[in-house]
MOPAC internal coordinates of N, CA, C and O (Angstrom, degrees):
PM7 1SCF
backbone

  N    0.0000 0     0.00 0     0.00 0    0    0    0
  C    1.4335 1     0.00 0     0.00 0    1    0    0
  C    1.5365 1   105.84 1     0.00 0    2    1    0
  O    1.2310 1   120.15 1   -42.72 1    3    2    1
  N    1.2636 1   117.32 1   137.28 1    3    2    1
  C    1.4469 1   123.38 1   176.45 1    5    3    2
  C    1.5429 1   109.01 1   -76.36 1    6    5    3
  O    1.2310 1   119.62 1   -27.09 1    7    6    5
  N    1.3084 1   118.33 1   152.91 1    7    6    5
  C    1.4394 1   122.78 1  -176.07 1    9    7    6
  C    1.5271 1   111.16 1   -62.47 1   10    9    7
  O    1.2310 1   119.65 1   140.40 1   11   10    9
  N    1.3345 1   118.27 1   -39.60 1   11   10    9
  C    1.4857 1   118.52 1   178.86 1   13   11   10
  C    1.5466 1   109.61 1   -59.40 1   14   13   11
  O    1.2310 1   119.50 1   136.10 1   15   14   13
  N    1.2842 1   118.56 1   -43.90 1   15   14   13
  C    1.4452 1   120.60 1   179.77 1   17   15   14
  C    1.5466 1   108.70 1   -64.95 1   18   17   15
  O    1.2310 1   119.73 1   139.77 1   19   18   17
  N    1.3187 1   118.12 1   -40.23 1   19   18   17
  C    1.4885 1   120.64 1   178.07 1   21   19   18
  C    1.4576 1   111.21 1   -61.14 1   22   21   19
  O    1.2310 1   119.60 1   138.55 1   23   22   21
  N    1.3493 1   118.36 1   -41.45 1   23   22   21
  C    1.4618 1   122.24 1   178.67 1   25   23   22
  C    1.5116 1   112.68 1   -65.60 1   26   25   23
  O    1.2310 1   120.01 1   141.63 1   27   26   25
  N    1.3624 1   117.58 1   -38.37 1   27   26   25
  C    1.4493 1   121.66 1   177.61 1   29   27   26
  C    1.4997 1   109.91 1   -67.26 1   30   29   27
  O    1.2310 1   120.61 1   140.14 1   31   30   29
  N    1.3217 1   116.44 1   -39.86 1   31   30   29
  C    1.4533 1   118.37 1   178.86 1   33   31   30
  C    1.5581 1   111.38 1   -71.29 1   34   33   31
  O    1.2310 1   121.34 1   148.56 1   35   34   33
  N    1.2724 1   115.05 1   -31.44 1   35   34   33
  C    1.4933 1   120.17 1   175.88 1   37   35   34
  C    1.5133 1   108.47 1   -63.29 1   38   37   35
  O    1.2310 1   119.82 1   135.91 1   39   38   37
  N    1.3007 1   117.94 1   -44.09 1   39   38   37
  C    1.4958 1   122.56 1   174.60 1   41   39   38
  C    1.4830 1   111.12 1   -53.74 1   42   41   39
  O    1.2310 1   120.10 1   131.83 1   43   42   41
  N    1.3214 1   117.41 1   -48.17 1   43   42   41
  C    1.4602 1   120.33 1  -178.66 1   45   43   42
  C    1.5217 1   111.41 1   -69.49 1   46   45   43
  O    1.2310 1   119.34 1   142.99 1   47   46   45
  N    1.3100 1   118.86 1   -37.01 1   47   46   45
  C    1.4942 1   120.72 1  -179.23 1   49   47   46
  C    1.5162 1   107.86 1   -68.12 1   50   49   47
  O    1.2310 1   119.76 1   139.60 1   51   50   49
  N    1.3739 1   118.06 1   -40.40 1   51   50   49
  C    1.4493 1   121.00 1   179.28 1   53   51   50
  C    1.5556 1   109.74 1   -65.57 1   54   53   51
  O    1.2310 1   119.83 1   147.48 1   55   54   53
  N    1.2873 1   117.92 1   -32.52 1   55   54   53
  C    1.4703 1   120.53 1   174.52 1   57   55   54
  C    1.5081 1   110.34 1   -62.03 1   58   57   55
  O    1.2310 1   120.91 1   136.27 1   59   58   57
  N    1.3493 1   115.87 1   -43.73 1   59   58   57
  C    1.4382 1   121.83 1   178.39 1   61   59   58
  C    1.5201 1   110.49 1   -57.36 1   62   61   59
  O    1.2310 1   122.19 1   135.23 1   63   62   61
  N    1.3769 1   113.42 1   -44.77 1   63   62   61
  C    1.4785 1   118.20 1  -177.91 1   65   63   62
  C    1.5142 1   112.05 1   -67.16 1   66   65   63
  O    1.2310 1   120.36 1   148.06 1   67   66   65
  N    1.3331 1   116.92 1   -31.94 1   67   66   65
  C    1.4466 1   121.71 1   179.62 1   69   67   66
  C    1.5358 1   111.78 1   -68.28 1   70   69   67
  O    1.2310 1   121.13 1   147.60 1   71   70   69
  N    1.3186 1   115.45 1   -32.40 1   71   70   69
  C    1.4045 1   121.52 1  -170.44 1   73   71   70
  C    1.5491 1   115.89 1  -102.95 1   74   73   71
  O    1.2310 1   120.34 1   165.86 1   75   74   73
  N    1.3191 1   116.96 1   -14.14 1   75   74   73
  C    1.4570 1   120.89 1  -176.01 1   77   75   74
  C    1.5472 1   109.37 1  -139.04 1   78   77   75
  O    1.2310 1   122.94 1   -25.20 1   79   78   77
  N    1.2922 1   111.97 1   154.80 1   79   78   77
  C    1.4667 1   118.42 1   176.66 1   81   79   78
  C    1.5265 1   107.36 1   -91.89 1   82   81   79
  O    1.2310 1   121.57 1   -94.58 1   83   82   81
  N    1.3526 1   114.61 1    85.42 1   83   82   81
  C    1.4646 1   120.60 1   179.30 1   85   83   82
  C    1.5331 1   108.30 1  -136.89 1   86   85   83
  O    1.2310 1   122.26 1   -12.83 1   87   86   85
  N    1.3287 1   113.27 1   167.17 1   87   86   85
  C    1.4632 1   118.16 1  -179.51 1   89   87   86
  C    1.5568 1   108.33 1   -80.64 1   90   89   87
  O    1.2310 1   123.03 1   -11.98 1   91   90   89
  N    1.3207 1   111.80 1   168.02 1   91   90   89
  C    1.5088 1   117.81 1   178.89 1   93   91   90
  C    1.5508 1   107.09 1   -66.12 1   94   93   91
  O    1.2310 1   118.63 1   139.85 1   95   94   93
  N    1.3334 1   120.22 1   -40.15 1   95   94   93
  C    1.4279 1   122.26 1   176.10 1   97   95   94
  C    1.5244 1   115.33 1   -58.34 1   98   97   95
  O    1.2310 1   123.21 1   138.10 1   99   98   97
  N    1.3594 1   111.45 1   -41.90 1   99   98   97
  C    1.5299 1   116.97 1   176.79 1  101   99   98
  C    1.5270 1   111.80 1   -64.79 1  102  101   99
  O    1.2310 1   122.03 1   139.47 1  103  102  101
  N    1.3171 1   113.71 1   -40.53 1  103  102  101
  C    1.5032 1   119.01 1  -179.34 1  105  103  102
  C    1.5204 1   110.87 1   -63.28 1  106  105  103
  O    1.2310 1   121.67 1   135.43 1  107  106  105
  N    1.2872 1   114.42 1   -44.57 1  107  106  105
  C    1.5203 1   117.76 1   179.39 1  109  107  106
  C    1.5327 1   108.67 1   -66.16 1  110  109  107
  O    1.2310 1   120.93 1   138.15 1  111  110  109
  N    1.3654 1   115.82 1   -41.85 1  111  110  109
  C    1.4362 1   119.00 1   178.16 1  113  111  110
  C    1.5149 1   116.08 1   -61.24 1  114  113  111
  O    1.2310 1   120.38 1   155.03 1  115  114  113
  N    1.3090 1   116.87 1   -24.97 1  115  114  113
  C    1.4651 1   122.12 1   176.91 1  117  115  114
  C    1.5300 1   110.68 1   -72.59 1  118  117  115
  O    1.2310 1   119.85 1   154.78 1  119  118  117
  N    1.3353 1   117.89 1   -25.22 1  119  118  117
  C    1.4790 1   119.69 1  -173.58 1  121  119  118
  C    1.5259 1   111.57 1  -105.19 1  122  121  119
  O    1.2310 1   119.60 1   158.68 1  123  122  121
  N    1.3514 1   118.37 1   -21.32 1  123  122  121
  C    1.4503 1   118.68 1   177.61 1  125  123  122
  C    1.5129 1   108.32 1  -160.94 1  126  125  123
  O    1.2310 1   121.16 1   -26.00 1  127  126  125
  N    1.3357 1   115.38 1   154.00 1  127  126  125
  C    1.4625 1   119.61 1   174.22 1  129  127  126
  C    1.4890 1   109.68 1   -97.60 1  130  129  127
  O    1.2310 1   120.83 1   167.95 1  131  130  129
  N    1.3299 1   116.03 1   -12.05 1  131  130  129
  C    1.4977 1   121.60 1  -178.81 1  133  131  130
  C    1.5365 1   110.35 1   -73.41 1  134  133  131
  O    1.2310 1   121.65 1   -37.98 1  135  134  133
  N    1.3309 1   114.46 1   142.02 1  135  134  133
  C    1.4905 1   119.00 1   175.47 1  137  135  134
  C    1.5026 1   107.43 1   -92.19 1  138  137  135
  O    1.2310 1   119.75 1   -53.29 1  139  138  137
  N    1.3531 1   118.08 1   126.71 1  139  138  137
  C    1.4499 1   120.71 1   178.58 1  141  139  138
  C    1.5381 1   107.59 1  -141.15 1  142  141  139
  O    1.2310 1   120.95 1   -57.62 1  143  142  141
  N    1.3118 1   115.80 1   122.38 1  143  142  141
  C    1.4804 1   120.86 1  -177.17 1  145  143  142
  C    1.5171 1   112.40 1   -63.04 1  146  145  143
  O    1.2310 1   119.79 1   141.34 1  147  146  145
  N    1.3379 1   118.01 1   -38.66 1  147  146  145
  C    1.4374 1   119.72 1  -177.30 1  149  147  146
  C    1.5399 1   109.21 1   -67.47 1  150  149  147
  O    1.2310 1   120.05 1   134.71 1  151  150  149
  N    1.2925 1   117.52 1   -45.29 1  151  150  149
  C    1.4737 1   122.92 1   178.09 1  153  151  150
  C    1.5671 1   108.11 1   -56.13 1  154  153  151
  O    1.2310 1   120.02 1   131.26 1  155  154  153
  N    1.2982 1   117.56 1   -48.74 1  155  154  153
  C    1.4567 1   120.35 1  -179.02 1  157  155  154
  C    1.5318 1   110.11 1   -64.38 1  158  157  155
  O    1.2310 1   120.51 1   140.61 1  159  158  157
  N    1.3429 1   116.64 1   -39.39 1  159  158  157
  C    1.4879 1   119.52 1   178.92 1  161  159  158
  C    1.5087 1   110.98 1   -62.13 1  162  161  159
  O    1.2310 1   119.48 1   135.51 1  163  162  161
  N    1.3218 1   118.59 1   -44.49 1  163  162  161
  C    1.4000 1   121.94 1  -178.16 1  165  163  162
  C    1.5129 1   113.10 1   -66.88 1  166  165  163
  O    1.2310 1   119.40 1   132.76 1  167  166  165
  N    1.3273 1   118.74 1   -47.24 1  167  166  165
  C    1.4795 1   122.99 1  -179.03 1  169  167  166
  C    1.5602 1   106.62 1   -64.28 1  170  169  167
  O    1.2310 1   119.32 1   130.60 1  171  170  169
  N    1.2859 1   118.90 1   -49.40 1  171  170  169
  C    1.4310 1   121.06 1  -178.23 1  173  171  170
  C    1.5115 1   112.12 1   -64.08 1  174  173  171
  O    1.2310 1   121.44 1   138.84 1  175  174  173
  N    1.2824 1   114.85 1   -41.16 1  175  174  173
  C    1.5424 1   120.04 1   178.12 1  177  175  174
  C    1.4721 1   112.23 1   -63.32 1  178  177  175
  O    1.2310 1   119.20 1   137.89 1  179  178  177
  N    1.3574 1   119.13 1   -42.11 1  179  178  177
  C    1.4416 1   119.42 1   178.55 1  181  179  178
  C    1.4870 1   112.11 1   -66.16 1  182  181  179
  O    1.2310 1   120.46 1   138.99 1  183  182  181
  N    1.3135 1   116.72 1   -41.01 1  183  182  181
  C    1.4740 1   120.58 1  -179.76 1  185  183  182
  C    1.5614 1   108.70 1   -66.45 1  186  185  183
  O    1.2310 1   119.72 1   133.51 1  187  186  185
  N    1.3043 1   118.14 1   -46.49 1  187  186  185
  C    1.4537 1   120.74 1  -174.47 1  189  187  186
  C    1.5407 1   113.17 1   -71.96 1  190  189  187
  O    1.2310 1   120.38 1   155.52 1  191  190  189
  N    1.3209 1   116.87 1   -24.48 1  191  190  189
  C    1.4296 1   121.67 1  -176.76 1  193  191  190
  C    1.5486 1   111.98 1  -113.49 1  194  193  191
  O    1.2310 1   120.60 1  -162.56 1  195  194  193
  N    1.2817 1   116.46 1    17.44 1  195  194  193
  C    1.4845 1   121.65 1  -172.96 1  197  195  194
  C    1.5525 1   110.95 1   -56.62 1  198  197  195
  O    1.2310 1   118.78 1   136.23 1  199  198  197
  N    1.2765 1   119.94 1   -43.77 1  199  198  197
  C    1.4734 1   121.60 1  -177.35 1  201  199  198
  C    1.5688 1   109.52 1   -63.25 1  202  201  199
  O    1.2310 1   121.69 1   133.75 1  203  202  201
  N    1.3211 1   114.37 1   -46.25 1  203  202  201
  C    1.5020 1   117.60 1  -179.29 1  205  203  202
  C    1.5270 1   111.14 1   -65.36 1  206  205  203
  O    1.2310 1   120.86 1   137.48 1  207  206  205
  N    1.3521 1   115.96 1   -42.52 1  207  206  205
  C    1.4728 1   121.27 1   177.72 1  209  207  206
  C    1.5032 1   110.92 1   -60.74 1  210  209  207
  O    1.2310 1   120.61 1   133.39 1  211  210  209
  N    1.3331 1   116.44 1   -46.61 1  211  210  209
  C    1.4924 1   119.83 1  -178.90 1  213  211  210
  C    1.5125 1   110.98 1   -65.94 1  214  213  211
  O    1.2310 1   119.93 1   143.73 1  215  214  213
  N    1.3279 1   117.75 1   -36.27 1  215  214  213
  C    1.4565 1   119.13 1   177.54 1  217  215  214
  C    1.4970 1   111.62 1   -65.74 1  218  217  215
  O    1.2310 1   120.94 1   140.08 1  219  218  217
  N    1.3198 1   115.81 1   -39.92 1  219  218  217
  C    1.4771 1   120.74 1   179.70 1  221  219  218
  C    1.5435 1   108.52 1   -65.52 1  222  221  219
  O    1.2310 1   120.80 1   135.79 1  223  222  221
  N    1.3562 1   116.07 1   -44.21 1  223  222  221
  C    1.4381 1   120.44 1  -177.46 1  225  223  222
  C    1.5827 1   109.21 1   -64.88 1  226  225  223
  O    1.2310 1   120.67 1   140.38 1  227  226  225
  N    1.2922 1   116.33 1   -39.62 1  227  226  225
  C    1.4696 1   120.62 1  -179.04 1  229  227  226
  C    1.5610 1   110.46 1   -61.06 1  230  229  227
  O    1.2310 1   121.15 1   144.51 1  231  230  229
  N    1.3143 1   115.41 1   -35.49 1  231  230  229
  C    1.4504 1   119.88 1   176.78 1  233  231  230
  C    1.5611 1   113.19 1   -65.72 1  234  233  231
  O    1.2310 1   120.85 1   151.71 1  235  234  233
  N    1.3380 1   115.98 1   -28.29 1  235  234  233
  C    1.4625 1   121.83 1  -177.90 1  237  235  234
  C    1.4844 1   115.51 1   -90.53 1  238  237  235
  O    1.2310 1   120.66 1   158.64 1  239  238  237
  N    1.3458 1   116.34 1   -21.36 1  239  238  237
  C    1.4418 1   120.35 1  -176.73 1  241  239  238
  C    1.4915 1   110.50 1   -78.04 1  242  241  239
  O    1.2310 1   120.92 1   -48.76 1  243  242  241
  N    1.3483 1   115.84 1   131.24 1  243  242  241
  C    1.4457 1   121.22 1   177.44 1  245  243  242
  C    1.5156 1   108.12 1  -110.18 1  246  245  243
  O    1.2310 1   120.93 1   -53.83 1  247  246  245
  N    1.3174 1   115.83 1   126.17 1  247  246  245
  C    1.4836 1   122.90 1   178.56 1  249  247  246
  C    1.5161 1   112.14 1    61.69 1  250  249  247
  O    1.2310 1   119.29 1  -156.45 1  251  250  249
  N    1.3256 1   118.96 1    23.55 1  251  250  249
  C    1.4351 1   122.49 1   176.21 1  253  251  250
  C    1.5211 1   109.31 1  -137.79 1  254  253  251
  O    1.2310 1   119.96 1   -28.24 1  255  254  253
  N    1.2790 1   117.68 1   151.76 1  255  254  253
  C    1.4391 1   121.29 1   170.19 1  257  255  254
  C    1.5178 1   107.33 1  -110.96 1  258  257  255
  O    1.2310 1   120.20 1   -31.18 1  259  258  257
  N    1.2791 1   117.23 1   148.82 1  259  258  257
  C    1.4897 1   119.21 1  -176.60 1  261  259  258
  C    1.5280 1   111.60 1   -59.82 1  262  261  259
  O    1.2310 1   120.25 1   146.07 1  263  262  261
  N    1.3029 1   117.13 1   -33.93 1  263  262  261
  C    1.5037 1   119.58 1   179.58 1  265  263  262
  C    1.5277 1   112.88 1   -69.12 1  266  265  263
  O    1.2310 1   120.61 1   158.95 1  267  266  265
  N    1.3286 1   116.44 1   -21.05 1  267  266  265
  C    1.4698 1   119.10 1   179.16 1  269  267  266
  C    1.5321 1   114.25 1   -84.23 1  270  269  267
  O    1.2310 1   121.77 1   164.57 1  271  270  269
  N    1.3372 1   114.22 1   -15.43 1  271  270  269
  C    1.5049 1   117.87 1  -179.17 1  273  271  270
  C    1.4899 1   111.95 1   -67.61 1  274  273  271
  O    1.2310 1   119.59 1   -39.36 1  275  274  273
  N    1.2809 1   118.39 1   140.64 1  275  274  273
  C    1.5063 1   121.06 1   170.89 1  277  275  274
  C    1.5033 1   109.31 1   -57.19 1  278  277  275
  O    1.2310 1   120.53 1   -31.07 1  279  278  277
  N    1.3287 1   116.60 1   148.93 1  279  278  277
  C    1.4285 1   124.14 1  -173.53 1  281  279  278
  C    1.5771 1   111.63 1   -58.17 1  282  281  279
  O    1.2310 1   121.63 1   140.98 1  283  282  281
  N    1.2890 1   114.49 1   -39.02 1  283  282  281
  C    1.4996 1   118.18 1   179.09 1  285  283  282
  C    1.4996 1   110.05 1   -61.47 1  286  285  283
  O    1.2310 1   118.87 1   125.76 1  287  286  285
  N    1.2693 1   119.77 1   -54.24 1  287  286  285
  C    1.4447 1   120.05 1  -178.89 1  289  287  286
  C    1.4946 1   113.30 1   -63.08 1  290  289  287
  O    1.2310 1   120.28 1   139.96 1  291  290  289
  N    1.3369 1   117.07 1   -40.04 1  291  290  289
  C    1.4690 1   120.92 1   179.10 1  293  291  290
  C    1.5386 1   109.84 1   -60.17 1  294  293  291
  O    1.2310 1   121.01 1   134.18 1  295  294  293
  N    1.3271 1   115.68 1   -45.82 1  295  294  293
  C    1.4461 1   119.23 1  -175.01 1  297  295  294
  C    1.5346 1   111.75 1   -73.13 1  298  297  295
  O    1.2310 1   120.16 1   140.32 1  299  298  297
  N    1.3045 1   117.29 1   -39.68 1  299  298  297
  C    1.4609 1   119.91 1   176.41 1  301  299  298
  C    1.5406 1   109.90 1   -62.26 1  302  301  299
  O    1.2310 1   119.68 1   137.83 1  303  302  301
  N    1.2960 1   118.22 1   -42.17 1  303  302  301
  C    1.4613 1   123.14 1   176.38 1  305  303  302
  C    1.5027 1   111.41 1   -61.75 1  306  305  303
  O    1.2310 1   119.59 1   135.86 1  307  306  305
  N    1.3093 1   118.39 1   -44.14 1  307  306  305
  C    1.4570 1   121.99 1   179.90 1  309  307  306
  C    1.5637 1   110.30 1   -59.24 1  310  309  307
  O    1.2310 1   121.73 1   135.09 1  311  310  309
  N    1.3075 1   114.29 1   -44.91 1  311  310  309
  C    1.4860 1   118.47 1  -179.18 1  313  311  310
  C    1.5190 1   109.53 1   -62.18 1  314  313  311
  O    1.2310 1   119.31 1   128.43 1  315  314  313
  N    1.3118 1   118.93 1   -51.57 1  315  314  313
  C    1.4131 1   126.03 1   179.00 1  317  315  314
  C    1.5021 1   111.09 1   -55.85 1  318  317  315
  O    1.2310 1   120.28 1   130.11 1  319  318  317
  N    1.3160 1   117.08 1   -49.89 1  319  318  317
  C    1.4497 1   118.89 1  -177.27 1  321  319  318
  C    1.5243 1   111.51 1   -67.97 1  322  321  319
  O    1.2310 1   119.29 1   146.97 1  323  322  321
  N    1.2897 1   118.96 1   -33.03 1  323  322  321
  C    1.4524 1   120.16 1   173.07 1  325  323  322
  C    1.5419 1   109.38 1   -57.77 1  326  325  323
  O    1.2310 1   121.43 1   129.86 1  327  326  325
  N    1.3460 1   114.86 1   -50.14 1  327  326  325
  C    1.4699 1   117.15 1   179.92 1  329  327  326
  C    1.5383 1   112.49 1   -61.45 1  330  329  327
  O    1.2310 1   120.89 1   137.50 1  331  330  329
  N    1.3115 1   115.91 1   -42.50 1  331  330  329
  C    1.5063 1   117.71 1  -179.10 1  333  331  330
  C    1.5114 1   113.25 1   -66.79 1  334  333  331
  O    1.2310 1   119.28 1   145.45 1  335  334  333
  N    1.3134 1   118.99 1   -34.55 1  335  334  333
  C    1.4434 1   121.30 1  -176.35 1  337  335  334
  C    1.5499 1   113.72 1   -92.27 1  338  337  335
  O    1.2310 1   120.69 1   147.58 1  339  338  337
  N    1.3190 1   116.29 1   -32.42 1  339  338  337
  C    1.4959 1   116.80 1  -170.46 1  341  339  338
  C    1.5310 1   115.63 1  -117.59 1  342  341  339
  O    1.2310 1   120.56 1  -179.12 1  343  342  341
  N    1.3282 1   116.54 1     0.88 1  343  342  341
  C    1.4704 1   117.73 1   175.59 1  345  343  342
  C    1.4979 1   108.15 1  -129.71 1  346  345  343
  O    1.2310 1   120.21 1   -32.68 1  347  346  345
  N    1.2776 1   117.21 1   147.32 1  347  346  345
  C    1.4795 1   120.90 1  -179.35 1  349  347  346
  C    1.5392 1   112.77 1  -112.83 1  350  349  347
  O    1.2310 1   121.34 1   172.58 1  351  350  349
  N    1.3697 1   115.05 1    -7.42 1  351  350  349
  C    1.4496 1   118.33 1  -170.67 1  353  351  350
  C    1.5260 1   114.10 1   -75.13 1  354  353  351
  O    1.2310 1   120.34 1   158.58 1  355  354  353
  N    1.3210 1   116.96 1   -21.42 1  355  354  353
  C    1.4804 1   119.32 1  -177.59 1  357  355  354
  C    1.5120 1   109.97 1  -113.35 1  358  357  355
  O    1.2310 1   119.87 1   -52.61 1  359  358  357
  N    1.3081 1   117.85 1   127.39 1  359  358  357
  C    1.5168 1   120.10 1   178.15 1  361  359  358
  C    1.5176 1   110.99 1   -59.68 1  362  361  359
  O    1.2310 1   121.96 1   -32.01 1  363  362  361
  N    1.3468 1   113.86 1   147.99 1  363  362  361
  C    1.4838 1   117.52 1  -176.86 1  365  363  362
  C    1.5195 1   113.09 1   -59.97 1  366  365  363
  O    1.2310 1   120.31 1   143.67 1  367  366  365
  N    1.3151 1   117.01 1   -36.33 1  367  366  365
  C    1.4890 1   120.41 1   175.71 1  369  367  366
  C    1.4910 1   112.34 1   -57.05 1  370  369  367
  O    1.2310 1   119.87 1   136.47 1  371  370  369
  N    1.3135 1   117.86 1   -43.53 1  371  370  369
  C    1.4472 1   121.98 1   178.17 1  373  371  370
  C    1.5020 1   112.78 1   -65.83 1  374  373  371
  O    1.2310 1   120.58 1   136.92 1  375  374  373
  N    1.3102 1   116.49 1   -43.08 1  375  374  373
  C    1.4745 1   120.05 1   178.10 1  377  375  374
  C    1.5233 1   110.44 1   -60.62 1  378  377  375
  O    1.2310 1   120.76 1   134.08 1  379  378  377
  N    1.3185 1   116.14 1   -45.92 1  379  378  377
  C    1.4846 1   120.48 1  -179.69 1  381  379  378
  C    1.5639 1   110.69 1   -63.89 1  382  381  379
  O    1.2310 1   119.82 1   135.11 1  383  382  381
  N    1.3286 1   117.95 1   -44.89 1  383  382  381
  C    1.4605 1   121.48 1   178.15 1  385  383  382
  C    1.5224 1   111.74 1   -61.64 1  386  385  383
  O    1.2310 1   120.48 1   141.17 1  387  386  385
  N    1.3164 1   116.68 1   -38.83 1  387  386  385
  C    1.4799 1   120.09 1   178.58 1  389  387  386
  C    1.5075 1   110.86 1   -65.10 1  390  389  387
  O    1.2310 1   121.44 1   136.90 1  391  390  389
  N    1.3250 1   114.84 1   -43.10 1  391  390  389
  C    1.4462 1   121.75 1  -179.56 1  393  391  390
  C    1.5498 1   109.91 1   -60.52 1  394  393  391
  O    1.2310 1   121.16 1   138.87 1  395  394  393
  N    1.3640 1   115.39 1   -41.13 1  395  394  393
  C    1.4828 1   119.62 1  -179.57 1  397  395  394
  C    1.5338 1   110.32 1   -67.55 1  398  397  395
  O    1.2310 1   120.16 1   137.84 1  399  398  397
  N    1.2693 1   117.30 1   -42.16 1  399  398  397
  C    1.4515 1   121.05 1   179.70 1  401  399  398
  C    1.4914 1   112.09 1   -63.76 1  402  401  399
  O    1.2310 1   120.61 1   136.69 1  403  402  401
  N    1.3398 1   116.44 1   -43.31 1  403  402  401
  C    1.4668 1   120.15 1  -179.43 1  405  403  402
  C    1.5470 1   110.37 1   -67.91 1  406  405  403
  O    1.2310 1   119.92 1   144.09 1  407  406  405
  N    1.3457 1   117.75 1   -35.91 1  407  406  405
  C    1.4494 1   120.68 1   180.00 1  409  407  406
  C    1.5775 1   108.25 1   -70.07 1  410  409  407
  O    1.2310 1   119.12 1   151.34 1  411  410  409
  N    1.2991 1   119.29 1   -28.66 1  411  410  409
  C    1.4597 1   121.92 1   174.26 1  413  411  410
  C    1.4770 1   111.29 1   -67.88 1  414  413  411
  O    1.2310 1   119.46 1   140.57 1  415  414  413
  N    1.3457 1   118.64 1   -39.43 1  415  414  413
  C    1.4457 1   124.63 1  -179.47 1  417  415  414
  C    1.5676 1   109.87 1   -68.18 1  418  417  415
  O    1.2310 1   121.75 1   130.80 1  419  418  417
  N    1.3515 1   114.25 1   -49.20 1  419  418  417
  C    1.4736 1   117.67 1  -171.15 1  421  419  418
  C    1.5498 1   114.27 1   -94.47 1  422  421  419
  O    1.2310 1   122.10 1   158.82 1  423  422  421
  N    1.3281 1   113.58 1   -21.18 1  423  422  421
  C    1.4684 1   119.42 1  -177.78 1  425  423  422
  C    1.5434 1   108.81 1  -112.02 1  426  425  423
  O    1.2310 1   121.88 1    40.20 1  427  426  425
  N    1.2989 1   114.00 1  -139.80 1  427  426  425
  C    1.4751 1   121.06 1  -179.43 1  429  427  426
  C    1.5033 1   109.42 1  -135.11 1  430  429  427
  O    1.2310 1   120.72 1     5.39 1  431  430  429
  N    1.3599 1   116.23 1  -174.61 1  431  430  429
  C    1.4465 1   119.07 1  -178.49 1  433  431  430
  C    1.5313 1   111.87 1   -60.24 1  434  433  431
  O    1.2310 1   119.60 1   143.48 1  435  434  433
  N    1.3029 1   118.37 1   -36.52 1  435  434  433
  C    1.4304 1   122.66 1  -179.74 1  437  435  434
  C    1.5401 1   110.60 1   -66.11 1  438  437  435
  O    1.2310 1   121.47 1   144.70 1  439  438  437
  N    1.3531 1   114.79 1   -35.30 1  439  438  437
  C    1.4720 1   120.96 1  -178.60 1  441  439  438
  C    1.5745 1   109.42 1   -58.54 1  442  441  439
  O    1.2310 1   121.99 1   132.05 1  443  442  441
  N    1.3481 1   113.80 1   -47.95 1  443  442  441
  C    1.4758 1   117.59 1  -173.97 1  445  443  442
  C    1.5115 1   108.88 1   -68.20 1  446  445  443
  O    1.2310 1   118.69 1   143.28 1  447  446  445
  N    1.3018 1   120.11 1   -36.72 1  447  446  445
  C    1.4210 1   122.77 1  -179.74 1  449  447  446
  C    1.5177 1   110.46 1   -67.05 1  450  449  447
  O    1.2310 1   120.96 1   137.30 1  451  450  449
  N    1.3242 1   115.77 1   -42.70 1  451  450  449
  C    1.4937 1   118.47 1   177.67 1  453  451  450
  C    1.4873 1   111.38 1   -63.19 1  454  453  451
  O    1.2310 1   120.67 1   131.28 1  455  454  453
  N    1.3529 1   116.32 1   -48.72 1  455  454  453
  C    1.4782 1   119.31 1   178.59 1  457  455  454
  C    1.4511 1   111.72 1   -58.03 1  458  457  455
  O    1.2310 1   118.70 1   137.92 1  459  458  457
  N    1.3527 1   120.08 1   -42.08 1  459  458  457
  C    1.4258 1   122.43 1   178.44 1  461  459  458
  C    1.5436 1   112.66 1   -60.63 1  462  461  459
  O    1.2310 1   121.16 1   138.00 1  463  462  461
  N    1.3864 1   115.39 1   -42.00 1  463  462  461
  C    1.4238 1   118.83 1   179.36 1  465  463  462
  C    1.5093 1   113.47 1   -61.15 1  466  465  463
  O    1.2310 1   120.57 1   139.22 1  467  466  465
  N    1.3169 1   116.52 1   -40.78 1  467  466  465
  C    1.4818 1   121.06 1  -179.03 1  469  467  466
  C    1.4942 1   110.44 1   -70.74 1  470  469  467
  O    1.2310 1   120.60 1   131.29 1  471  470  469
  N    1.3856 1   116.46 1   -48.71 1  471  470  469
  C    1.4305 1   120.28 1  -173.23 1  473  471  470
  C    1.5852 1   110.41 1   -69.72 1  474  473  471
  O    1.2310 1   120.86 1   152.15 1  475  474  473
  N    1.2644 1   115.97 1   -27.85 1  475  474  473
  C    1.4785 1   117.61 1  -177.28 1  477  475  474
  C    1.5436 1   108.97 1   -64.27 1  478  477  475
  O    1.2310 1   119.47 1   156.37 1  479  478  477
  N    1.3153 1   118.61 1   -23.63 1  479  478  477
  C    1.4790 1   122.32 1   176.04 1  481  479  478
  C    1.4889 1   111.59 1   -68.89 1  482  481  479
  O    1.2310 1   120.43 1   152.81 1  483  482  481
  N    1.3723 1   116.79 1   -27.19 1  483  482  481
  C    1.4804 1   119.86 1   176.91 1  485  483  482
  C    1.5215 1   109.79 1   -77.17 1  486  485  483
  O    1.2310 1   120.36 1   147.29 1  487  486  485
  N    1.3319 1   116.92 1   -32.71 1  487  486  485
  C    1.4674 1   121.09 1   179.82 1  489  487  486
  C    1.5486 1   111.38 1   -70.95 1  490  489  487
  O    1.2310 1   120.43 1   153.97 1  491  490  489
  N    1.3458 1   116.77 1   -26.03 1  491  490  489
  C    1.4553 1   119.99 1   178.00 1  493  491  490
  C    1.5241 1   113.57 1   -73.31 1  494  493  491
  O    1.2310 1   121.46 1   161.25 1  495  494  493
  N    1.3389 1   114.80 1   -18.75 1  495  494  493
  C    1.4868 1   118.89 1  -176.12 1  497  495  494
  C    1.5491 1   111.91 1   -69.89 1  498  497  495
  O    1.2310 1   120.10 1   180.00 1  499  498  497

């Protein structure tokens, strides 16, 4: 499975986890039957580090609270921030570009601009 597909499936699995009381394995099972270590790493990482990720995002948001963000943008940002903070294998530019492309697919034009604005603050660090 390519990483873009794994990230898109992670988005869908994280949506499942936000809306239902199910395990990480069940959420991943709802979106794919394929086993993928990167997909599992991203979903598990976002869930396990959610508080730290959300705190980091809250510091970067201007005039927004995390709870006010649409679910697409919030989930795409969580995935990207997990990768930026907790993995070293993917360059920041690639992580940000992937987040933008996924937000274009699942959100709208405004989604990708918003995601870019927030994630660009991580690239400046």
